[in-house]
Biotite code that builds the C-alpha atoms (Angstrom):
import biotite.structure as struc

atoms = struc.array([
    struc.Atom([52.898, 94.321, 42.091], chain_id="A", res_id=1, res_name="MET", atom_name="CA", element="C"),
    struc.Atom([54.866, 97.598, 41.870], chain_id="A", res_id=2, res_name="PRO", atom_name="CA", element="C"),
    struc.Atom([58.453, 97.340, 40.757], chain_id="A", res_id=3, res_name="ASP", atom_name="CA", element="C"),
    struc.Atom([60.515, 97.677, 43.946], chain_id="A", res_id=4, res_name="ASP", atom_name="CA", element="C"),
    struc.Atom([63.506, 98.875, 41.917], chain_id="A", res_id=5, res_name="ASN", atom_name="CA", element="C"),
    struc.Atom([61.783, 101.913, 40.439], chain_id="A", res_id=6, res_name="ARG", atom_name="CA", element="C"),
    struc.Atom([63.121, 105.310, 41.490], chain_id="A", res_id=7, res_name="VAL", atom_name="CA", element="C"),
    struc.Atom([59.940, 107.311, 41.201], chain_id="A", res_id=8, res_name="ASP", atom_name="CA", element="C"),
    struc.Atom([57.916, 105.833, 44.024], chain_id="A", res_id=9, res_name="ARG", atom_name="CA", element="C"),
    struc.Atom([54.482, 107.272, 44.464], chain_id="A", res_id=10, res_name="ARG", atom_name="CA", element="C"),
    struc.Atom([54.140, 109.933, 47.153], chain_id="A", res_id=11, res_name="VAL", atom_name="CA", element="C"),
    struc.Atom([51.715, 109.281, 49.990], chain_id="A", res_id=12, res_name="CYS", atom_name="CA", element="C"),
    struc.Atom([50.875, 112.016, 52.481], chain_id="A", res_id=13, res_name="GLN", atom_name="CA", element="C"),
    struc.Atom([50.982, 110.749, 56.069], chain_id="A", res_id=14, res_name="LEU", atom_name="CA", element="C"),
    struc.Atom([48.747, 112.270, 58.729], chain_id="A", res_id=15, res_name="TYR", atom_name="CA", element="C"),
    struc.Atom([49.324, 111.019, 62.277], chain_id="A", res_id=16, res_name="GLN", atom_name="CA", element="C"),
    struc.Atom([46.736, 112.164, 64.770], chain_id="A", res_id=17, res_name="ARG", atom_name="CA", element="C"),
    struc.Atom([45.635, 111.253, 68.279], chain_id="A", res_id=18, res_name="GLY", atom_name="CA", element="C"),
    struc.Atom([42.067, 110.463, 69.231], chain_id="A", res_id=19, res_name="ILE", atom_name="CA", element="C"),
    struc.Atom([39.695, 111.639, 66.501], chain_id="A", res_id=20, res_name="VAL", atom_name="CA", element="C"),
    struc.Atom([35.891, 111.272, 66.699], chain_id="A", res_id=21, res_name="PRO", atom_name="CA", element="C"),
    struc.Atom([34.738, 108.606, 64.281], chain_id="A", res_id=22, res_name="TYR", atom_name="CA", element="C"),
    struc.Atom([32.350, 110.904, 62.392], chain_id="A", res_id=23, res_name="ALA", atom_name="CA", element="C"),
    struc.Atom([35.151, 113.449, 61.926], chain_id="A", res_id=24, res_name="THR", atom_name="CA", element="C"),
    struc.Atom([37.545, 110.888, 60.447], chain_id="A", res_id=25, res_name="ALA", atom_name="CA", element="C"),
    struc.Atom([34.786, 109.416, 58.297], chain_id="A", res_id=26, res_name="TRP", atom_name="CA", element="C"),
    struc.Atom([33.965, 112.813, 56.824], chain_id="A", res_id=27, res_name="ALA", atom_name="CA", element="C"),
    struc.Atom([37.678, 113.474, 56.297], chain_id="A", res_id=28, res_name="TRP", atom_name="CA", element="C"),
    struc.Atom([38.033, 110.216, 54.339], chain_id="A", res_id=29, res_name="GLN", atom_name="CA", element="C"),
    struc.Atom([35.038, 110.975, 52.145], chain_id="A", res_id=30, res_name="ARG", atom_name="CA", element="C"),
    struc.Atom([36.386, 114.444, 51.371], chain_id="A", res_id=31, res_name="SER", atom_name="CA", element="C"),
    struc.Atom([39.798, 113.024, 50.413], chain_id="A", res_id=32, res_name="LEU", atom_name="CA", element="C"),
    struc.Atom([38.140, 110.398, 48.187], chain_id="A", res_id=33, res_name="VAL", atom_name="CA", element="C"),
    struc.Atom([35.917, 113.000, 46.497], chain_id="A", res_id=34, res_name="ASP", atom_name="CA", element="C"),
    struc.Atom([38.975, 115.197, 45.798], chain_id="A", res_id=35, res_name="ASP", atom_name="CA", element="C"),
    struc.Atom([40.720, 112.258, 44.157], chain_id="A", res_id=36, res_name="ARG", atom_name="CA", element="C"),
    struc.Atom([37.726, 111.318, 42.037], chain_id="A", res_id=37, res_name="ARG", atom_name="CA", element="C"),
    struc.Atom([37.833, 114.808, 40.632], chain_id="A", res_id=38, res_name="GLN", atom_name="CA", element="C"),
    struc.Atom([41.608, 114.890, 40.330], chain_id="A", res_id=39, res_name="ASN", atom_name="CA", element="C"),
    struc.Atom([43.139, 111.383, 40.094], chain_id="A", res_id=40, res_name="PRO", atom_name="CA", element="C"),
    struc.Atom([46.675, 112.809, 39.952], chain_id="A", res_id=41, res_name="SER", atom_name="CA", element="C"),
    struc.Atom([46.553, 113.929, 43.627], chain_id="A", res_id=42, res_name="LEU", atom_name="CA", element="C"),
    struc.Atom([48.920, 112.202, 46.050], chain_id="A", res_id=43, res_name="ASP", atom_name="CA", element="C"),
    struc.Atom([47.703, 109.252, 48.047], chain_id="A", res_id=44, res_name="ASP", atom_name="CA", element="C"),
    struc.Atom([47.068, 109.673, 51.770], chain_id="A", res_id=45, res_name="VAL", atom_name="CA", element="C"),
    struc.Atom([47.481, 107.529, 54.880], chain_id="A", res_id=46, res_name="MET", atom_name="CA", element="C"),
    struc.Atom([45.665, 108.531, 58.081], chain_id="A", res_id=47, res_name="LEU", atom_name="CA", element="C"),
    struc.Atom([46.925, 106.981, 61.336], chain_id="A", res_id=48, res_name="LEU", atom_name="CA", element="C"),
    struc.Atom([44.794, 107.755, 64.393], chain_id="A", res_id=49, res_name="LEU", atom_name="CA", element="C"),
    struc.Atom([42.655, 106.459, 67.243], chain_id="A", res_id=50, res_name="GLU", atom_name="CA", element="C"),
    struc.Atom([38.937, 106.698, 68.002], chain_id="A", res_id=51, res_name="HIS", atom_name="CA", element="C"),
    struc.Atom([36.932, 107.100, 71.187], chain_id="A", res_id=52, res_name="PRO", atom_name="CA", element="C"),
    struc.Atom([34.764, 104.034, 71.976], chain_id="A", res_id=53, res_name="PRO", atom_name="CA", element="C"),
    struc.Atom([32.754, 103.413, 68.792], chain_id="A", res_id=54, res_name="THR", atom_name="CA", element="C"),
    struc.Atom([31.011, 100.483, 67.121], chain_id="A", res_id=55, res_name="TYR", atom_name="CA", element="C"),
    struc.Atom([30.817, 100.294, 63.341], chain_id="A", res_id=56, res_name="THR", atom_name="CA", element="C"),
    struc.Atom([28.898, 97.941, 61.097], chain_id="A", res_id=57, res_name="LEU", atom_name="CA", element="C"),
    struc.Atom([29.694, 97.294, 57.450], chain_id="A", res_id=58, res_name="GLY", atom_name="CA", element="C"),
    struc.Atom([27.076, 98.158, 54.852], chain_id="A", res_id=59, res_name="GLN", atom_name="CA", element="C"),
    struc.Atom([25.686, 94.622, 54.836], chain_id="A", res_id=60, res_name="GLY", atom_name="CA", element="C"),
    struc.Atom([26.388, 93.781, 58.476], chain_id="A", res_id=61, res_name="ALA", atom_name="CA", element="C"),
    struc.Atom([23.757, 92.095, 60.611], chain_id="A", res_id=62, res_name="SER", atom_name="CA", element="C"),
    struc.Atom([22.613, 93.636, 63.882], chain_id="A", res_id=63, res_name="THR", atom_name="CA", element="C"),
    struc.Atom([22.297, 90.122, 65.285], chain_id="A", res_id=64, res_name="GLN", atom_name="CA", element="C"),
    struc.Atom([25.976, 90.414, 66.171], chain_id="A", res_id=65, res_name="PHE", atom_name="CA", element="C"),
    struc.Atom([25.258, 93.289, 68.562], chain_id="A", res_id=66, res_name="LEU", atom_name="CA", element="C"),
    struc.Atom([24.566, 92.314, 72.157], chain_id="A", res_id=67, res_name="LYS", atom_name="CA", element="C"),
    struc.Atom([22.844, 95.632, 72.857], chain_id="A", res_id=68, res_name="PHE", atom_name="CA", element="C"),
    struc.Atom([20.101, 97.788, 71.344], chain_id="A", res_id=69, res_name="ASP", atom_name="CA", element="C"),
    struc.Atom([21.855, 100.267, 69.046], chain_id="A", res_id=70, res_name="PRO", atom_name="CA", element="C"),
    struc.Atom([18.924, 102.693, 69.388], chain_id="A", res_id=71, res_name="ALA", atom_name="CA", element="C"),
    struc.Atom([19.536, 102.954, 73.135], chain_id="A", res_id=72, res_name="GLN", atom_name="CA", element="C"),
    struc.Atom([23.292, 102.517, 73.290], chain_id="A", res_id=73, res_name="ALA", atom_name="CA", element="C"),
    struc.Atom([25.521, 104.791, 75.348], chain_id="A", res_id=74, res_name="GLU", atom_name="CA", element="C"),
    struc.Atom([28.258, 104.328, 72.786], chain_id="A", res_id=75, res_name="TRP", atom_name="CA", element="C"),
    struc.Atom([28.502, 105.647, 69.243], chain_id="A", res_id=76, res_name="GLU", atom_name="CA", element="C"),
    struc.Atom([27.229, 103.224, 66.630], chain_id="A", res_id=77, res_name="VAL", atom_name="CA", element="C"),
    struc.Atom([27.721, 103.861, 62.886], chain_id="A", res_id=78, res_name="HIS", atom_name="CA", element="C"),
    struc.Atom([26.740, 101.852, 59.810], chain_id="A", res_id=79, res_name="ARG", atom_name="CA", element="C"),
    struc.Atom([29.330, 102.679, 57.184], chain_id="A", res_id=80, res_name="VAL", atom_name="CA", element="C"),
    struc.Atom([30.078, 101.747, 53.588], chain_id="A", res_id=81, res_name="GLU", atom_name="CA", element="C"),
    struc.Atom([32.939, 99.313, 54.237], chain_id="A", res_id=82, res_name="ARG", atom_name="CA", element="C"),
    struc.Atom([32.602, 95.572, 53.922], chain_id="A", res_id=83, res_name="GLY", atom_name="CA", element="C"),
    struc.Atom([32.480, 93.235, 56.884], chain_id="A", res_id=84, res_name="GLY", atom_name="CA", element="C"),
    struc.Atom([30.449, 92.831, 60.077], chain_id="A", res_id=85, res_name="GLU", atom_name="CA", element="C"),
    struc.Atom([30.563, 94.754, 63.342], chain_id="A", res_id=86, res_name="VAL", atom_name="CA", element="C"),
    struc.Atom([33.781, 95.854, 65.023], chain_id="A", res_id=87, res_name="THR", atom_name="CA", element="C"),
    struc.Atom([34.872, 98.055, 67.892], chain_id="A", res_id=88, res_name="TYR", atom_name="CA", element="C"),
    struc.Atom([37.240, 101.021, 68.036], chain_id="A", res_id=89, res_name="HIS", atom_name="CA", element="C"),
    struc.Atom([38.727, 102.604, 71.136], chain_id="A", res_id=90, res_name="CYS", atom_name="CA", element="C"),
    struc.Atom([41.909, 104.333, 72.360], chain_id="A", res_id=91, res_name="PRO", atom_name="CA", element="C"),
    struc.Atom([44.916, 102.069, 72.240], chain_id="A", res_id=92, res_name="GLY", atom_name="CA", element="C"),
    struc.Atom([43.820, 100.668, 68.896], chain_id="A", res_id=93, res_name="GLN", atom_name="CA", element="C"),
    struc.Atom([45.649, 102.077, 65.899], chain_id="A", res_id=94, res_name="LEU", atom_name="CA", element="C"),
    struc.Atom([43.399, 102.730, 62.924], chain_id="A", res_id=95, res_name="VAL", atom_name="CA", element="C"),
    struc.Atom([44.899, 103.196, 59.464], chain_id="A", res_id=96, res_name="GLY", atom_name="CA", element="C"),
    struc.Atom([42.875, 104.714, 56.628], chain_id="A", res_id=97, res_name="TYR", atom_name="CA", element="C"),
    struc.Atom([44.738, 104.539, 53.306], chain_id="A", res_id=98, res_name="PRO", atom_name="CA", element="C"),
    struc.Atom([43.254, 106.675, 50.546], chain_id="A", res_id=99, res_name="ILE", atom_name="CA", element="C"),
    struc.Atom([44.964, 105.085, 47.554], chain_id="A", res_id=100, res_name="LEU", atom_name="CA", element="C"),
    struc.Atom([44.230, 105.155, 43.874], chain_id="A", res_id=101, res_name="ASN", atom_name="CA", element="C"),
    struc.Atom([44.676, 101.499, 42.975], chain_id="A", res_id=102, res_name="LEU", atom_name="CA", element="C"),
    struc.Atom([45.044, 102.471, 39.318], chain_id="A", res_id=103, res_name="THR", atom_name="CA", element="C"),
    struc.Atom([48.671, 103.175, 40.259], chain_id="A", res_id=104, res_name="TYR", atom_name="CA", element="C"),
    struc.Atom([49.078, 99.832, 42.031], chain_id="A", res_id=105, res_name="TYR", atom_name="CA", element="C"),
    struc.Atom([46.892, 96.879, 41.085], chain_id="A", res_id=106, res_name="GLN", atom_name="CA", element="C"),
    struc.Atom([43.178, 96.927, 40.248], chain_id="A", res_id=107, res_name="LYS", atom_name="CA", element="C"),
    struc.Atom([42.599, 93.916, 42.410], chain_id="A", res_id=108, res_name="ASP", atom_name="CA", element="C"),
    struc.Atom([40.706, 94.051, 45.723], chain_id="A", res_id=109, res_name="LEU", atom_name="CA", element="C"),
    struc.Atom([42.027, 90.691, 46.914], chain_id="A", res_id=110, res_name="HIS", atom_name="CA", element="C"),
    struc.Atom([45.565, 91.870, 46.282], chain_id="A", res_id=111, res_name="TRP", atom_name="CA", element="C"),
    struc.Atom([44.875, 95.054, 48.228], chain_id="A", res_id=112, res_name="TYR", atom_name="CA", element="C"),
    struc.Atom([43.441, 93.157, 51.237], chain_id="A", res_id=113, res_name="LEU", atom_name="CA", element="C"),
    struc.Atom([46.439, 90.830, 51.288], chain_id="A", res_id=114, res_name="ARG", atom_name="CA", element="C"),
    struc.Atom([48.760, 93.849, 51.152], chain_id="A", res_id=115, res_name="GLN", atom_name="CA", element="C"),
    struc.Atom([47.073, 95.400, 54.181], chain_id="A", res_id=116, res_name="LEU", atom_name="CA", element="C"),
    struc.Atom([47.471, 92.077, 56.012], chain_id="A", res_id=117, res_name="GLU", atom_name="CA", element="C"),
    struc.Atom([51.133, 92.038, 54.979], chain_id="A", res_id=118, res_name="ALA", atom_name="CA", element="C"),
    struc.Atom([51.649, 95.412, 56.625], chain_id="A", res_id=119, res_name="VAL", atom_name="CA", element="C"),
    struc.Atom([50.405, 94.036, 59.931], chain_id="A", res_id=120, res_name="ILE", atom_name="CA", element="C"),
    struc.Atom([52.368, 90.801, 59.591], chain_id="A", res_id=121, res_name="ILE", atom_name="CA", element="C"),
    struc.Atom([55.555, 92.769, 58.965], chain_id="A", res_id=122, res_name="GLN", atom_name="CA", element="C"),
    struc.Atom([54.952, 94.933, 62.047], chain_id="A", res_id=123, res_name="VAL", atom_name="CA", element="C"),
    struc.Atom([54.300, 91.889, 64.231], chain_id="A", res_id=124, res_name="LEU", atom_name="CA", element="C"),
    struc.Atom([57.540, 90.335, 63.021], chain_id="A", res_id=125, res_name="ALA", atom_name="CA", element="C"),
    struc.Atom([59.434, 93.325, 64.434], chain_id="A", res_id=126, res_name="VAL", atom_name="CA", element="C"),
    struc.Atom([58.250, 92.204, 67.860], chain_id="A", res_id=127, res_name="TYR", atom_name="CA", element="C"),
    struc.Atom([59.096, 88.579, 67.262], chain_id="A", res_id=128, res_name="GLY", atom_name="CA", element="C"),
    struc.Atom([55.502, 87.532, 66.635], chain_id="A", res_id=129, res_name="LEU", atom_name="CA", element="C"),
    struc.Atom([54.194, 85.435, 63.765], chain_id="A", res_id=130, res_name="GLN", atom_name="CA", element="C"),
    struc.Atom([51.138, 87.024, 62.260], chain_id="A", res_id=131, res_name="GLY", atom_name="CA", element="C"),
    struc.Atom([48.863, 84.539, 60.556], chain_id="A", res_id=132, res_name="GLU", atom_name="CA", element="C"),
    struc.Atom([46.093, 84.626, 57.963], chain_id="A", res_id=133, res_name="ARG", atom_name="CA", element="C"),
    struc.Atom([43.172, 82.221, 58.231], chain_id="A", res_id=134, res_name="LEU", atom_name="CA", element="C"),
    struc.Atom([41.779, 80.709, 55.014], chain_id="A", res_id=135, res_name="PRO", atom_name="CA", element="C"),
    struc.Atom([38.661, 82.436, 53.852], chain_id="A", res_id=136, res_name="GLY", atom_name="CA", element="C"),
    struc.Atom([38.867, 85.241, 56.439], chain_id="A", res_id=137, res_name="LEU", atom_name="CA", element="C"),
    struc.Atom([40.274, 88.743, 56.394], chain_id="A", res_id=138, res_name="THR", atom_name="CA", element="C"),
    struc.Atom([42.528, 90.058, 59.149], chain_id="A", res_id=139, res_name="GLY", atom_name="CA", element="C"),
    struc.Atom([45.597, 88.935, 61.109], chain_id="A", res_id=140, res_name="VAL", atom_name="CA", element="C"),
    struc.Atom([45.869, 86.560, 64.051], chain_id="A", res_id=141, res_name="TRP", atom_name="CA", element="C"),
    struc.Atom([48.601, 85.776, 66.591], chain_id="A", res_id=142, res_name="VAL", atom_name="CA", element="C"),
    struc.Atom([48.117, 82.291, 67.986], chain_id="A", res_id=143, res_name="SER", atom_name="CA", element="C"),
    struc.Atom([44.310, 82.040, 68.209], chain_id="A", res_id=144, res_name="ASP", atom_name="CA", element="C"),
    struc.Atom([43.648, 85.753, 68.791], chain_id="A", res_id=145, res_name="ARG", atom_name="CA", element="C"),
    struc.Atom([42.636, 88.244, 66.129], chain_id="A", res_id=146, res_name="LYS", atom_name="CA", element="C"),
    struc.Atom([44.833, 91.314, 66.653], chain_id="A", res_id=147, res_name="VAL", atom_name="CA", element="C"),
    struc.Atom([43.964, 93.204, 63.438], chain_id="A", res_id=148, res_name="ALA", atom_name="CA", element="C"),
    struc.Atom([40.720, 93.673, 61.568], chain_id="A", res_id=149, res_name="ALA", atom_name="CA", element="C"),
    struc.Atom([40.428, 94.953, 58.000], chain_id="A", res_id=150, res_name="ILE", atom_name="CA", element="C"),
    struc.Atom([37.427, 96.431, 56.204], chain_id="A", res_id=151, res_name="GLY", atom_name="CA", element="C"),
    struc.Atom([37.548, 98.501, 53.046], chain_id="A", res_id=152, res_name="ILE", atom_name="CA", element="C"),
    struc.Atom([35.495, 100.401, 50.516], chain_id="A", res_id=153, res_name="LYS", atom_name="CA", element="C"),
    struc.Atom([36.757, 100.949, 46.977], chain_id="A", res_id=154, res_name="VAL", atom_name="CA", element="C"),
    struc.Atom([35.025, 103.254, 44.516], chain_id="A", res_id=155, res_name="SER", atom_name="CA", element="C"),
    struc.Atom([36.483, 103.990, 41.075], chain_id="A", res_id=156, res_name="ARG", atom_name="CA", element="C"),
    struc.Atom([39.564, 102.197, 42.410], chain_id="A", res_id=157, res_name="TRP", atom_name="CA", element="C"),
    struc.Atom([40.032, 104.750, 45.208], chain_id="A", res_id=158, res_name="ILE", atom_name="CA", element="C"),
    struc.Atom([40.166, 103.164, 48.661], chain_id="A", res_id=159, res_name="THR", atom_name="CA", element="C"),
    struc.Atom([38.837, 104.235, 52.038], chain_id="A", res_id=160, res_name="MET", atom_name="CA", element="C"),
    struc.Atom([38.407, 102.669, 55.492], chain_id="A", res_id=161, res_name="HIS", atom_name="CA", element="C"),
    struc.Atom([41.197, 100.185, 56.139], chain_id="A", res_id=162, res_name="GLY", atom_name="CA", element="C"),
    struc.Atom([42.819, 98.429, 59.097], chain_id="A", res_id=163, res_name="LEU", atom_name="CA", element="C"),
    struc.Atom([42.594, 98.422, 62.892], chain_id="A", res_id=164, res_name="ALA", atom_name="CA", element="C"),
    struc.Atom([45.461, 97.034, 64.987], chain_id="A", res_id=165, res_name="LEU", atom_name="CA", element="C"),
    struc.Atom([44.889, 96.331, 68.660], chain_id="A", res_id=166, res_name="ASN", atom_name="CA", element="C"),
    struc.Atom([48.034, 97.578, 70.357], chain_id="A", res_id=167, res_name="ILE", atom_name="CA", element="C"),
    struc.Atom([47.061, 98.286, 73.998], chain_id="A", res_id=168, res_name="CYS", atom_name="CA", element="C"),
    struc.Atom([43.289, 98.884, 74.082], chain_id="A", res_id=169, res_name="PRO", atom_name="CA", element="C"),
    struc.Atom([40.721, 97.974, 76.722], chain_id="A", res_id=170, res_name="ASP", atom_name="CA", element="C"),
    struc.Atom([39.317, 94.890, 75.003], chain_id="A", res_id=171, res_name="LEU", atom_name="CA", element="C"),
    struc.Atom([36.203, 94.714, 77.181], chain_id="A", res_id=172, res_name="SER", atom_name="CA", element="C"),
    struc.Atom([34.260, 96.683, 74.574], chain_id="A", res_id=173, res_name="GLY", atom_name="CA", element="C"),
    struc.Atom([34.442, 93.656, 72.286], chain_id="A", res_id=174, res_name="PHE", atom_name="CA", element="C"),
    struc.Atom([32.385, 91.701, 74.790], chain_id="A", res_id=175, res_name="ASP", atom_name="CA", element="C"),
    struc.Atom([29.273, 93.604, 73.685], chain_id="A", res_id=176, res_name="ARG", atom_name="CA", element="C"),
    struc.Atom([29.475, 92.280, 70.142], chain_id="A", res_id=177, res_name="ILE", atom_name="CA", element="C"),
    struc.Atom([30.363, 89.208, 68.126], chain_id="A", res_id=178, res_name="VAL", atom_name="CA", element="C"),
    struc.Atom([33.481, 90.735, 66.549], chain_id="A", res_id=179, res_name="PRO", atom_name="CA", element="C"),
    struc.Atom([33.426, 90.455, 62.770], chain_id="A", res_id=180, res_name="CYS", atom_name="CA", element="C"),
    struc.Atom([30.628, 87.924, 63.181], chain_id="A", res_id=181, res_name="GLY", atom_name="CA", element="C"),
    struc.Atom([33.081, 85.274, 64.352], chain_id="A", res_id=182, res_name="LEU", atom_name="CA", element="C"),
    struc.Atom([31.726, 83.718, 67.516], chain_id="A", res_id=183, res_name="SER", atom_name="CA", element="C"),
    struc.Atom([34.477, 81.099, 67.741], chain_id="A", res_id=184, res_name="ASP", atom_name="CA", element="C"),
    struc.Atom([37.429, 83.496, 67.384], chain_id="A", res_id=185, res_name="LYS", atom_name="CA", element="C"),
    struc.Atom([38.947, 85.477, 70.241], chain_id="A", res_id=186, res_name="ALA", atom_name="CA", element="C"),
    struc.Atom([40.124, 89.085, 69.978], chain_id="A", res_id=187, res_name="VAL", atom_name="CA", element="C"),
    struc.Atom([43.610, 89.934, 71.216], chain_id="A", res_id=188, res_name="GLY", atom_name="CA", element="C"),
    struc.Atom([46.111, 92.759, 71.404], chain_id="A", res_id=189, res_name="SER", atom_name="CA", element="C"),
    struc.Atom([49.810, 93.201, 70.844], chain_id="A", res_id=190, res_name="LEU", atom_name="CA", element="C"),
    struc.Atom([50.243, 94.099, 74.507], chain_id="A", res_id=191, res_name="GLU", atom_name="CA", element="C"),
    struc.Atom([49.132, 90.621, 75.511], chain_id="A", res_id=192, res_name="GLN", atom_name="CA", element="C"),
    struc.Atom([52.150, 89.200, 73.731], chain_id="A", res_id=193, res_name="PHE", atom_name="CA", element="C"),
    struc.Atom([54.568, 92.086, 74.279], chain_id="A", res_id=194, res_name="VAL", atom_name="CA", element="C"),
    struc.Atom([53.888, 93.568, 77.746], chain_id="A", res_id=195, res_name="PRO", atom_name="CA", element="C"),
    struc.Atom([54.774, 97.256, 77.953], chain_id="A", res_id=196, res_name="GLY", atom_name="CA", element="C"),
    struc.Atom([54.703, 97.760, 74.184], chain_id="A", res_id=197, res_name="VAL", atom_name="CA", element="C"),
    struc.Atom([54.684, 101.472, 73.291], chain_id="A", res_id=198, res_name="GLN", atom_name="CA", element="C"),
    struc.Atom([51.820, 102.694, 71.117], chain_id="A", res_id=199, res_name="PHE", atom_name="CA", element="C"),
    struc.Atom([53.920, 105.406, 69.381], chain_id="A", res_id=200, res_name="GLU", atom_name="CA", element="C"),
    struc.Atom([56.648, 102.937, 68.464], chain_id="A", res_id=201, res_name="GLN", atom_name="CA", element="C"),
    struc.Atom([54.146, 100.532, 66.912], chain_id="A", res_id=202, res_name="VAL", atom_name="CA", element="C"),
    struc.Atom([52.525, 103.396, 64.989], chain_id="A", res_id=203, res_name="ARG", atom_name="CA", element="C"),
    struc.Atom([55.937, 104.241, 63.531], chain_id="A", res_id=204, res_name="GLU", atom_name="CA", element="C"),
    struc.Atom([56.489, 100.630, 62.568], chain_id="A", res_id=205, res_name="GLN", atom_name="CA", element="C"),
    struc.Atom([53.098, 100.560, 60.822], chain_id="A", res_id=206, res_name="VAL", atom_name="CA", element="C"),
    struc.Atom([54.077, 103.625, 58.801], chain_id="A", res_id=207, res_name="ALA", atom_name="CA", element="C"),
    struc.Atom([57.412, 102.067, 57.843], chain_id="A", res_id=208, res_name="ILE", atom_name="CA", element="C"),
    struc.Atom([55.828, 98.749, 56.897], chain_id="A", res_id=209, res_name="ALA", atom_name="CA", element="C"),
    struc.Atom([53.108, 100.458, 54.872], chain_id="A", res_id=210, res_name="PHE", atom_name="CA", element="C"),
    struc.Atom([55.737, 102.386, 52.889], chain_id="A", res_id=211, res_name="ALA", atom_name="CA", element="C"),
    struc.Atom([57.640, 99.182, 52.208], chain_id="A", res_id=212, res_name="GLU", atom_name="CA", element="C"),
    struc.Atom([54.717, 96.958, 51.326], chain_id="A", res_id=213, res_name="VAL", atom_name="CA", element="C"),
    struc.Atom([53.143, 99.500, 48.977], chain_id="A", res_id=214, res_name="PHE", atom_name="CA", element="C"),
    struc.Atom([56.487, 100.871, 47.762], chain_id="A", res_id=215, res_name="ASN", atom_name="CA", element="C"),
    struc.Atom([55.555, 104.510, 48.456], chain_id="A", res_id=216, res_name="VAL", atom_name="CA", element="C"),
    struc.Atom([57.382, 107.540, 49.823], chain_id="A", res_id=217, res_name="GLN", atom_name="CA", element="C"),
    struc.Atom([55.546, 108.726, 52.922], chain_id="A", res_id=218, res_name="LEU", atom_name="CA", element="C"),
    struc.Atom([55.699, 112.467, 53.436], chain_id="A", res_id=219, res_name="VAL", atom_name="CA", element="C"),
    struc.Atom([54.433, 113.540, 56.811], chain_id="A", res_id=220, res_name="GLU", atom_name="CA", element="C"),
    struc.Atom([52.344, 116.717, 56.993], chain_id="A", res_id=221, res_name="ASP", atom_name="CA", element="C"),
    struc.Atom([53.684, 118.300, 53.819], chain_id="A", res_id=222, res_name="ALA", atom_name="CA", element="C"),
    struc.Atom([57.406, 117.600, 54.135], chain_id="A", res_id=223, res_name="ASP", atom_name="CA", element="C"),
    struc.Atom([57.807, 117.992, 57.878], chain_id="A", res_id=224, res_name="VAL", atom_name="CA", element="C"),
    struc.Atom([59.217, 114.450, 57.992], chain_id="A", res_id=225, res_name="ALA", atom_name="CA", element="C"),
    struc.Atom([59.693, 111.484, 55.731], chain_id="A", res_id=226, res_name="LYS", atom_name="CA", element="C"),
    struc.Atom([59.694, 107.747, 56.255], chain_id="A", res_id=227, res_name="ILE", atom_name="CA", element="C"),
    struc.Atom([61.369, 106.008, 53.409], chain_id="A", res_id=228, res_name="GLU", atom_name="CA", element="C"),
    struc.Atom([62.551, 102.515, 52.580], chain_id="A", res_id=229, res_name="ARG", atom_name="CA", element="C"),
])
C-alpha cells in the first residue's frame, strides 16, 4: 500500500461531468488508456459522470440475465471489456472511471478492487451508513441492498471502467435484468437510506474519499481546483 506519509503523492486529473453518453465515455477511457500505454509517466485520471439509461455486459457476461431481447431493445446495450455480468446505468447513479497505472500503486487486482470498495464504504460512513462487503462478491451493500457495483479492466497494469454508486436513480431499470447475475440480492440507493441526499455533495465525497484511499492529489480540470487530504 502507498506510504501515507510521503510528500510526493501522485497527481490524478479529475474530470467531473454531467450526463455523458456511454459510448462517448467508453471511447474517452480507451483513448486515455492508450495514451498511458505509450507514455506511462502521464498523470492518472478519474472521470466522475452519469449516463443516460444504458445496459452493459462484461466480456464474459451471459445474456440469460437480460429479461429482454437486446436486439430489439429500446435502450442502449453494450458488451464491454470489463469483468462481471450485466448492470444498469442511468441519471442519478454516479459512475467513476479511474485510469490508474497500478505500477505506481500495487500490481494486485484484488487489492485494487478492495480499494474501490473502500472508497464507497468511506463515503457511506459520511452519511452514517455501514457499507458492507459480502464474501466472494464484488461491490458494496447497505443492509441487504447493493448500492454500488464494481467492474474493471486492467491491461499492462492500467485500469479502466470502475464503480457505479446508486445515489438517487430511478431503480426500475434494474427490473429488466438480473443485476450482476445475483437473483437473490436486491439493488438499492443511497436516497433510500438518506432521503433528500444531494447528488453533487455525494460526488464531492467520492472524490475526497478516492484521494484519501489511493493517496493521490486530485487536480480538477488542469489546476482549476484541488481536492487534497
